[in-house]
C-alpha positions as CSV (number, residue, x, y, z in Angstrom):
1,M,-14.6,-17.9,-56.3
2,T,-11.8,-18.0,-53.7
3,W,-9.6,-20.2,-56.0
4,V,-10.1,-17.7,-58.9
5,F,-8.7,-15.0,-56.6
6,V,-5.8,-17.1,-55.4
7,I,-4.8,-18.1,-58.9
8,G,-5.2,-14.5,-60.2
9,L,-3.0,-13.2,-57.3
10,A,-0.3,-15.7,-58.2
11,V,-0.3,-14.7,-61.8
12,V,-0.1,-11.0,-60.8
13,V,2.8,-11.6,-58.5
14,A,4.6,-13.6,-61.2
15,V,4.1,-10.9,-63.8
16,L,5.4,-8.2,-61.4
17,L,8.5,-10.2,-60.5
18,L,9.3,-11.2,-64.1
19,F,8.4,-8.1,-66.1
20,V,8.3,-5.2,-63.7
21,L,11.1,-6.1,-61.4
22,K,12.8,-8.0,-64.2
23,V,14.1,-11.0,-62.4
24,P,17.0,-12.5,-64.3
25,R,16.3,-15.5,-66.5
26,G,18.3,-17.7,-64.2
27,G,16.2,-16.9,-61.3
28,R,12.8,-17.4,-62.9
29,E,12.6,-21.0,-61.9
30,A,13.1,-20.0,-58.3
31,V,10.3,-17.4,-58.5
32,G,8.0,-19.9,-60.1
33,S,8.8,-22.4,-57.4
34,A,8.1,-19.8,-54.6
35,V,4.7,-18.9,-56.1
36,L,3.7,-22.6,-56.4
37,L,4.9,-23.3,-52.9
38,G,2.8,-20.4,-51.6
39,I,-0.3,-21.8,-53.4
40,A,0.5,-25.3,-52.1
41,G,0.7,-24.0,-48.6
42,Y,-2.7,-22.3,-48.9
43,V,-4.2,-25.5,-50.2
44,T,-3.0,-27.5,-47.2
45,Q,-3.5,-24.9,-44.5
46,G,-6.1,-22.4,-45.7
47,S,-9.7,-22.6,-44.7
48,P,-11.4,-19.7,-46.5
49,G,-14.9,-21.2,-45.9
50,E,-14.7,-21.0,-42.1
51,A,-16.0,-18.0,-40.2
52,G,-13.4,-15.8,-38.6
53,A,-12.9,-16.2,-34.8
54,P,-10.6,-13.4,-33.5
55,K,-9.2,-14.1,-30.0
56,V,-7.7,-12.0,-27.3
57,A,-4.0,-12.6,-26.7
58,S,-3.6,-15.2,-24.0
59,E,-0.9,-13.3,-22.2
60,Q,-2.4,-10.0,-21.1
61,V,-0.8,-7.4,-18.9
62,S,-2.7,-7.2,-15.6
63,G,-3.2,-3.8,-14.1
64,N,-1.9,-5.2,-10.8
65,A,1.2,-7.0,-12.3
66,A,3.7,-4.8,-10.5
67,A,1.6,-4.8,-7.3
68,L,1.7,-8.6,-7.2
69,V,5.5,-8.6,-7.2
70,E,5.6,-5.8,-4.6
71,A,3.2,-7.6,-2.3
72,R,5.4,-10.7,-2.3
73,S,8.5,-8.6,-1.6
74,K,6.8,-7.0,1.4
75,V,5.2,-10.0,3.0
76,T,8.5,-11.4,4.4
77,N,10.4,-11.5,7.6
78,S,13.5,-10.4,5.8
79,G,14.1,-6.7,5.1
80,I,16.8,-7.6,2.6
81,P,15.7,-7.4,-1.1
82,T,16.2,-10.7,-3.0
83,L,19.7,-11.4,-4.2
84,N,18.6,-14.3,-6.3
85,R,19.4,-13.4,-9.9
86,W,16.7,-15.6,-11.3
87,V,14.0,-14.2,-9.1
88,V,15.1,-10.6,-10.0
89,T,14.8,-11.5,-13.7
90,A,11.5,-13.2,-13.2
91,D,10.1,-10.3,-11.3
92,A,11.0,-8.0,-14.2
93,F,9.0,-10.2,-16.5
94,A,6.1,-10.4,-14.0
95,R,5.9,-6.7,-13.6
96,N,5.1,-6.4,-17.3
97,G,2.6,-9.2,-17.2
98,R,4.9,-11.8,-18.9
99,Y,4.0,-14.5,-16.4
100,A,4.8,-17.4,-18.6
101,D,8.3,-16.1,-19.1
102,A,8.6,-15.4,-15.4
103,A,7.6,-19.0,-14.5
104,E,10.1,-20.4,-17.0
105,V,12.9,-18.4,-15.5
106,L,11.9,-19.5,-12.0
107,R,11.9,-23.2,-13.1
108,V,15.6,-22.7,-13.7
109,A,15.9,-21.1,-10.3
110,V,14.3,-24.0,-8.4
111,E,16.3,-26.5,-10.4
112,E,19.4,-24.7,-9.3
113,D,18.3,-24.4,-5.7
114,P,15.3,-26.6,-4.8
115,K,15.2,-25.2,-1.2
116,S,14.6,-21.6,-2.3
117,S,11.2,-20.8,-0.8
118,E,11.2,-17.4,-2.4
119,A,11.7,-18.8,-5.9
120,W,8.9,-21.4,-5.4
121,L,6.6,-18.7,-4.1
122,A,7.3,-16.4,-7.0
123,M,6.8,-19.3,-9.4
124,A,3.4,-20.2,-7.8
125,N,2.2,-16.6,-8.1
126,A,3.4,-16.4,-11.7
127,I,1.6,-19.6,-12.7
128,V,-1.6,-18.5,-11.1
129,A,-1.5,-15.1,-12.7
130,H,-0.8,-16.7,-16.1
131,A,-3.8,-18.9,-15.6
132,D,-6.0,-15.8,-15.0
133,N,-6.1,-16.4,-11.2
134,S,-7.1,-20.0,-11.6
135,L,-5.6,-22.6,-9.2
136,T,-3.7,-25.2,-11.2
137,P,-1.9,-28.4,-10.0
138,A,1.4,-26.8,-11.0
139,A,0.7,-23.8,-8.8
140,L,-0.5,-26.0,-5.9
141,Y,2.8,-27.9,-6.1
142,A,4.9,-24.7,-6.1
143,Y,3.0,-23.3,-3.1
144,R,3.6,-26.5,-1.2
145,R,7.2,-26.5,-2.0
146,A,7.6,-22.9,-1.0
147,A,6.0,-23.6,2.4
148,T,8.1,-26.8,2.9
149,A,11.3,-25.0,2.1
150,D,10.7,-22.4,4.8
151,P,7.9,-23.3,7.2
152,D,8.3,-19.9,9.0
153,A,8.0,-17.8,5.9
154,P,4.7,-15.7,6.0
155,G,4.5,-15.4,2.2
156,P,3.2,-18.9,1.2
157,P,0.3,-19.0,3.7
158,F,-0.5,-15.3,3.0
159,F,-0.9,-15.8,-0.7
160,L,-2.6,-19.1,-0.1
161,G,-5.2,-17.2,1.9
162,L,-5.6,-14.7,-0.9
163,A,-6.3,-17.6,-3.2
164,F,-8.8,-19.2,-1.0
165,A,-10.6,-15.9,-0.6
166,Q,-10.6,-15.4,-4.4
167,E,-12.2,-18.8,-4.9
168,G,-14.8,-18.2,-2.1
169,R,-13.2,-20.5,0.4
170,L,-13.4,-17.9,3.1
171,A,-13.2,-20.1,6.2
172,E,-10.0,-21.7,4.9
173,A,-8.5,-18.3,4.1
174,R,-9.3,-17.1,7.6
175,T,-7.6,-20.1,9.2
176,L,-4.5,-19.4,7.3
177,W,-4.4,-15.6,7.8
178,A,-5.1,-16.0,11.5
179,G,-2.2,-18.4,11.9
180,V,0.1,-16.1,10.0
181,L,-1.0,-13.1,12.1
182,E,-0.5,-15.1,15.3
183,R,3.1,-15.9,14.4
184,A,3.9,-12.5,12.9
185,P,6.7,-10.5,14.6
186,A,5.4,-7.5,16.5
187,D,7.4,-5.1,14.2
188,A,6.6,-6.7,10.9
189,Q,5.4,-4.1,8.4
190,W,2.9,-6.4,6.9
191,R,1.2,-7.2,10.2
192,A,-1.2,-4.3,10.3
193,P,-2.4,-4.7,6.6
194,L,-2.9,-8.4,7.2
195,A,-4.9,-7.7,10.3
196,Q,-7.1,-5.3,8.2
197,Q,-7.5,-8.0,5.6
198,L,-8.5,-10.5,8.3
199,Q,-11.0,-8.1,9.8
200,R,-12.5,-7.4,6.4
201,L,-12.8,-11.2,5.8
202,D,-14.5,-11.7,9.1
203,A,-17.1,-9.1,8.1
204,V,-17.7,-10.9,4.8
205,I,-18.1,-14.3,6.5
206,A,-20.4,-12.8,9.1
207,A,-22.5,-11.2,6.3
208,Q,-22.8,-14.5,4.6
209,K,-24.1,-16.1,7.8
210,G,-26.4,-13.2,8.5
211,E,-24.5,-12.3,11.6
212,A,-23.0,-9.0,12.8
213,A,-19.3,-8.4,12.0
214,P,-16.9,-9.0,14.9
215,S,-15.8,-5.4,14.7
216,A,-16.2,-2.3,12.6
217,L,-14.0,-2.0,9.6
218,S,-11.7,1.0,9.0
219,P,-12.9,3.0,5.9
220,S,-9.4,2.8,4.6
221,T,-9.2,-1.0,4.7
222,P,-7.9,-2.1,1.3
223,P,-10.0,-4.6,-0.7
224,L,-8.9,-8.2,-1.0
225,Q,-6.3,-8.7,-3.7
226,S,-6.4,-11.5,-6.2
227,P,-3.3,-13.7,-6.5
228,A,-4.2,-17.4,-6.3
229,A,-2.8,-20.4,-4.4
230,P,-3.2,-24.1,-3.6
231,E,-5.8,-26.4,-2.3
232,S,-5.0,-27.2,1.3
233,S,-5.1,-24.8,4.3
234,A,-3.0,-27.0,6.4
235,S,0.8,-27.0,6.4
236,P,1.9,-28.6,3.1
237,G,2.6,-32.3,3.5
238,P,4.7,-34.4,1.1
239,V,3.7,-33.9,-2.5
240,Q,3.3,-37.0,-4.6
241,G,6.1,-37.4,-7.0
242,Q,8.7,-35.6,-4.9
């Protein structure tokens, strides 16, 4: 039945083109070829007998896309906004949920400057977000490179801790956050929010163990966020293939 419909549609299209739109005689061969080409394409590619399987677009805009970028820009010991043109462009993509495009731009950034911790960190976050907060080998590599490029930067271990917490590896997340908090400058704007996150994490760990929380939580303590990160809680060592 499907083939009857296809052939009938081809005949209708040909009649419309030749007699209604009055294609010149010299162009009729081209019209016929186009119709036949369409039918041939359907024969080779069409699968009318298979059930439909609609899918959600793979690149969805996260409700926290902009927050992810803002968090990275705040968890830093530098009060100067990034001047890296590639990172600025990638952040614009990331704010709109276009994480794959952001990661591709950042690939150019790290090729141009392999020692840019900020670019590596932005790339790691973009890769994780594009993978629906799943930790991938590419993200792991990028996080390690970010930490190696600037061992004193709080961003890589901060987002690494968020990743561990997201995956349920709470003890490893706590180790990272406690280390970052210990090294944090006294006047760092992100110090207090991180302390709150650590306090909340302690409460969750204590609850899992059936123990009392170390201290009461503030009612205004924000929930854990969800960017992901790599697999090791220690300082990143050499990555194979570097």
